[in-house]
C-alpha positions, 0 to 999 in steps of 0.5 A: 932195507933200513925201514921200521920193523924190517925183520930179516930173518923173517924176508929174504930178499932175491933180487937176481930172481925178483922174489921175496921170501917171506916167513907167513901164513896160509891167513896172509896168502888168503888176505893177499889174493883178495886185495889183488882179485879187488885191485885189478877189477875194481881199481883205485886211482888216486887224484895224482894220477897214481894206481894203487895194486897189491903185489903180485904172488909168485908162490906159496907153501906151507909157511913160506909167501913168495912174491915179485921183488918190487923196485921202486922208492919206499914210501918210508923213505920217500917221508923221511929222506926224499926231497919232495916229503911234503909231496909223498904226505900229499899222496898218503892224504889221498891214499887214505881218502881213496881207502875211505871212500872206497872201504878198503879198510887195509889192517897193516898200512904203513909206509913201509909197507907201499913201493912207488914204482915209476914206470908204471905210476904205481903204488903196490901194497904188501904185507897182509898179516893183519885183516883186510876188511873191503867194504866196497862203500864209502865208510863215515869218517868217524868209523875210518877215523878209528881204524886210522888211530887203530892201524896207522896213527903210530905208523904215520907219525914216527916217519912224519915231521910235525908240519906233514902230520898236519897235513896228513891228520887234519879231518883224519882223527876225528872221531865219537870220544863218548862211548865206552870199550871192553879193555879186552877188545883192545890187542895193542899191548902197550896202549892198554898198559898206558891205559892202566898206567894213567887212568887206572886199572878198569875193565872199560875206558871211554874212547876219549882216554883212548885218545889221549893216550893214541895222542901221547904215543904219537907226539912221543913218536914224533921225529925232531930237529937238533942242532945243525939240522938232523932230524932224530926219528925216535922210533927206531931206539924205542923199538930196540929197547922195547924187544929188550923189556917189553911195555915196561921199558916202552911205558918207562920211556914213555914217561921220560919223553913226555917229561921232556919240554925241549928237543935237547931234552929228548935227545939227552933221554933217547942217547941215554936209551942207545948206550944200552945196546 
């Protein structure tokens, strides 16, 4: 499956039986059960008529979660390869708006974790390794912006072209940036490392400084076109380098790409990364 961060060692798909088996935790199993129960009792239906559902559980044994195999269109594929990318970007916009209005804060929100089933006109969501918070009421724009930046900003940036980013991100990234936060409360190792690199080692940073780093990470991940119309997805190459060299390799790539003023220069940097594999 050609989607970002798909680990074939951790996930096994049995299409014949219609089952996906995943090395998992009891925490994820519980989170998925909560999502299933909530979305069945309090349906979320987008303006376009698509209903949001959580994938069905088939079985749970120690460290292995079995769920239904959903045949359909992976939203990462729809946004990368589909002939109607603008439509799916608008669907994602509606989905995010619905999640904000419902207070459905799903920590693993990413296009690769969503499958559109045409027969039922539903988007099935899966992957609940991160916390799921259900407030069952609308959350403020600032709170949701913080949630989106923390969990989904880079995930969508690495798939969407600049045009569709503008469509999706407009009115979504605004957050109170005057306050500070303790760096120990930040879980992302990449963000911690870049904050230290660009603003020095401190116990706390301003949200504005964090936004600068998040915007930089988004820009680095953003797809771009080269001669002939081929679209390059930098994150697929960056992730390979990070698996080898960790946050230091990532920070080095960020520095190199940040200096690039043209797509040709970006491609040259990424080609040098590829030569290492």
